[in-house]
N, C-alpha and C positions, 0 to 999 in steps of 0.2 A: 422411357417405356411408359406404358402405361402400368400400376398392379389392378385387382379384380380381383375382388374374397368373392369366392363363392357359393355363398354361405350366407345366411339373416343370423347367426349370432352374434353378435352384442357384444361379448369376452374375447372373440375371437381380432372381430375388428378392437375393441379397445386394447389390444397388446400391439398391433402392427403402431398403431398410435403410437400408444405411449413409446415403443418403441423407436416413432419418431416417422417412420415409414408413412409417405402415403398411398392411398386405394383407395376405392374403385365399390362399393358394397351391390354386387349384385346375384338373388339370389337364385340356385341352384332349382327350376323346376320338375325333377325327378318326382319316380313318387319307390319312397327311402323302400318303405315295407316290401313292397313288392321284389328291389331286388334283394332281399334279405332273406324272403320268404325262397325265394330259386336259389341261394347261396345256403338259406342253412338244409334244405332240401340232400344238396348233395353233395354237405357237410361238409362246408365249406368253416375253418374256425372261426374267431369276432376277431383277430388281426387280419382274416383275410379282409372277411365280408366292411371292416372298419379300410382298407386300401378302394375295393372299388366302390365303395363309395366315395371315396373320396376323387378318384378318377373320373370317375358317372360324374360326379360335378362340377371340375374343370373342364368334360371336355362338350360337355352343355352349354354352361356359359363363356369359353371359349369362341363358342362357333357364333357367340351375340357379337362375342372386341376379337376380332382380326389382328393379330399383331400386336396379341395386351397377350404378360402375361398371367395365367393367372390361379389362384389358390387352394385347392380343392380338398375340404380336409374332411375328418370323418374324427370318430371316435368310438367304440364300442370296449365292454368290460364285461369278463367269463369270469363269472364267481361261483363252481365249484359247477361249473353244466349252467347257472341261466346265466343270459347277458341282460345285461344295463345300456343302455345309450341314453 
């Protein structure tokens, strides 16, 4: 089975490689800013935003790689009500 990382993150790719996990890299083509704005407007938490972005990335890339296992990931930090990503 092919493993695909749905991210342009060199750090995430290095983590997989360091663990001996063979994988392809195919960054998702989603408008992260639009997703964040929509979720923030609905009162979503930092965790919910990160989970939604990861799911959107995985879904987008999965459509291009039928039968592959696709990893979508994202991180968002809430520090006293200010989001960092």
